[in-house]
C-alpha positions in Angstrom: 13.1 -49.7 -37.0 12.3 -52.5 -35.1 9.5 -53.3 -32.6 11.2 -52.7 -29.9 12.9 -49.5 -30.3 9.7 -47.8 -31.2 8.4 -48.7 -27.8 11.3 -47.7 -26.3 11.2 -44.4 -28.0 7.5 -44.1 -27.1 8.4 -44.9 -23.4 10.9 -41.5 -23.3 8.5 -39.7 -25.0 5.8 -40.3 -22.4 8.3 -39.3 -19.4 9.2 -36.7 -20.6 6.4 -35.3 -21.5 4.7 -36.4 -17.8 7.5 -34.4 -16.5 7.5 -31.7 -18.5 3.5 -31.4 -17.3 4.2 -31.7 -13.3 7.4 -29.3 -13.3 4.6 -26.8 -15.1 1.7 -27.3 -12.6 4.5 -27.1 -9.5 5.4 -23.3 -11.7 1.9 -22.5 -11.6 0.9 -23.7 -8.6 2.5 -23.5 -4.9 5.3 -21.7 -6.1 2.7 -18.7 -7.7 0.3 -19.2 -4.7 3.2 -18.6 -2.1 4.8 -15.6 -4.4 1.3 -14.1 -4.1 1.5 -14.3 -0.3 4.7 -13.0 0.1 4.1 -10.0 -2.4 0.8 -9.1 -0.8 1.4 -10.5 2.7 -1.8 -9.1 4.8 -4.0 -8.7 1.9 -3.4 -12.3 1.0 -5.0 -12.8 4.0 -7.6 -10.4 4.0 -8.6 -11.8 0.0 -8.8 -15.4 1.7 -10.9 -14.6 4.5 -13.0 -12.3 2.0 -13.5 -15.6 -0.5 -14.3 -18.2 2.8 -10.9 -19.5 2.7 -11.2 -20.3 -0.8 -7.6 -20.1 -1.7 -7.7 -20.4 -5.5 -9.9 -17.4 -6.1 -8.3 -15.1 -3.4 -5.4 -15.9 -5.7 -7.4 -15.7 -9.0 -8.2 -12.1 -7.7 -4.6 -11.2 -6.7 -3.3 -11.6 -9.8 -6.0 -9.9 -11.3 -4.8 -6.8 -9.1 -0.8 -7.5 -10.3 -2.0 -7.8 -13.7 -4.0 -4.5 -14.1 -1.9 -2.6 -11.6 1.9 -4.0 -11.8 3.3 -2.4 -14.7 2.4 1.1 -12.9 5.3 3.4 -12.3 4.7 5.9 -9.9 6.0 9.2 -10.8 8.1 11.0 -8.0 6.8 14.2 -6.4 8.5 17.4 -6.8 10.3 18.9 -3.3 7.6 21.5 -2.7 4.8 19.4 -3.9 6.0 16.7 -1.0 6.2 19.7 1.4 2.6 20.7 1.0 1.2 17.1 1.8 3.9 17.0 4.9 2.1 20.6 6.4 -1.2 18.9 5.5 -0.9 15.5 7.2 0.6 17.8 10.2 -2.2 20.0 9.8 -4.8 16.7 10.2 -2.9 15.4 12.9 -3.0 18.5 15.4 -7.0 19.4 14.6 -7.4 15.5 15.8 -7.3 16.9 19.6 -10.2 19.2 18.9 -12.2 17.9 15.9 -11.3 13.9 15.7 -13.7 13.2 12.6 -13.3 16.4 10.4 -9.4 15.2 11.1 -10.1 11.6 10.0 -11.8 12.9 6.9 -8.7 15.1 6.0 -7.0 11.9 6.2 -8.9 10.0 3.9 -8.7 13.1 1.6 -5.0 13.6 1.8 -4.4 10.2 1.1 -6.6 10.2 -2.1 -4.9 13.2 -3.2 -1.3 11.9 -2.8 -1.9 8.8 -4.4 -3.1 10.6 -7.7 -0.5 12.6 -7.5 1.7 9.8 -7.3 0.1 8.6 -10.8 -2.0 6.0 -8.9 -6.0 6.2 -10.3 -8.1 9.0 -9.3 -9.2 9.3 -5.8 -12.4 9.7 -7.2 -12.6 5.9 -8.2 -11.9 4.9 -4.5 -12.1 1.2 -5.1 -10.1 0.9 -8.1 -7.1 3.4 -6.6 -7.2 1.0 -3.4 -6.5 -2.4 -5.8 -3.8 -0.7 -7.3 -2.4 0.7 -4.1 -2.0 -2.7 -2.7 -0.5 -4.4 -5.5 3.0 -1.6 -4.4 1.8 -0.7 -1.2 0.1 -4.0 0.3 1.6 -3.5 4.1 0.1 -0.3 4.6 -3.1 0.0 2.4 -5.2 -1.3 5.2 -4.8 1.8 7.2 -6.4 3.8 4.4 -8.8 1.6 4.1 -9.8 2.2 7.9 -9.6 6.0 7.6 -12.4 5.9 4.6 -14.6 3.4 6.6 -14.5 5.4 9.7 -15.2 8.5 7.4 -18.0 7.4 5.2 -19.9 5.8 8.4 -22.9 7.2 9.5 -22.1 9.9 12.7 -24.9 8.2 14.8 -22.5 4.3 14.4 -19.6 6.1 16.3 -19.9 9.3 18.5 -17.0 11.6 18.2 -16.6 10.4 22.2 -15.4 6.7 23.9 -15.1 4.1 21.5 -15.5 5.8 18.3 -12.9 8.8 18.9 -10.5 5.5 19.8 -10.7 3.7 16.6 -10.9 7.2 14.6 -7.2 8.0 16.6 -5.5 4.2 15.8 -7.3 4.4 11.8 -5.0 8.0 11.1 -2.3 6.4 12.7 -2.3 3.5 11.1 -2.7 5.2 7.9 0.2 7.1 8.5 2.1 4.8 7.2 0.9 4.3 3.9 1.5 8.5 3.5 4.8 8.0 4.3 5.3 5.4 1.8 3.8 7.3 -1.0 5.3 10.9 0.5 8.9 9.9 0.7 11.5 10.5 -2.1 12.1 7.3 -4.7 15.2 5.7 -4.6 16.6 7.6 -8.0 15.5 10.7 -6.7 17.4 10.1 -3.4 20.1 9.1 -5.4 20.3 12.4 -7.1 19.8 14.4 -4.1 23.1 13.0 -2.6 24.7 13.6 -5.5 24.0 17.2 -5.3 24.4 17.1 -1.5 28.2 16.2 -2.5 28.9 18.0 -5.9 27.2 21.2 -3.9 27.8 21.0 -0.1 24.7 21.0 1.0 23.5 19.7 4.2 22.4 16.2 4.0 19.0 16.5 5.1 18.0 19.5 2.1 15.8 16.7 0.9 13.6 16.4 4.1 10.5 17.8 5.2 11.6 21.7 6.5 12.1 21.6 10.1 9.0 23.0 11.0 7.0 20.6 9.5 9.4 17.9 11.0 8.4 19.2 14.6 4.9 19.5 14.2 5.0 15.4 13.0 7.2 14.0 15.9 4.9 14.5 18.7 1.6 13.8 16.4 1.0 10.3 17.6 1.8 11.0 21.5 -0.9 13.7 20.8 -3.2 11.9 19.2 -3.4 9.6 22.4 -4.6 12.9 24.5 -7.6 13.5 22.7 -11.0 13.8 24.5 -12.5 10.2 25.6 
């Protein structure tokens, strides 16, 4: 084999290796960060802020969350179980008008119990449970963080009225998004319910909360605005 041919082969191999390296870097770099940003949404921004703007450190943290909890498959709730959670949430919202701090505390406990019932880490491990929830419900988990923070803040940091009450109202309203995401039937369960409805002719709303629960839930946000200041 001539020297010219050998040199040409070396050049070709070098070019192939360079191209492969560039593609690998692109796959692990911006694309990976972009996928994390799409997946985590506001949680991505919070992670970056927590790391003082260091996006690489934030992405390492978020990637580790996915590695630890990404394969978790939440278990569906039984209908009676779901109705109990819905009734307790409605009661907590109604109770807010008279005792906002107690109502927020109940919302915090309820979210911890509900997440545990769906198969997330136990509520006694708040940070681990929150981390797992952020992987699967990144756009709703901030509400849980807020009610937990308010619940465990010292009473003299924010009183029962004025700005303290408004902060608690906002926290429980925001937390409702995570509650609804966790309590609603999953797609597979909805498919089974729809099939049963078509076969048996039962009403389409049979898988939803009982009418008295829905009626109590609907005005909850408005009622929260009427709490004493």
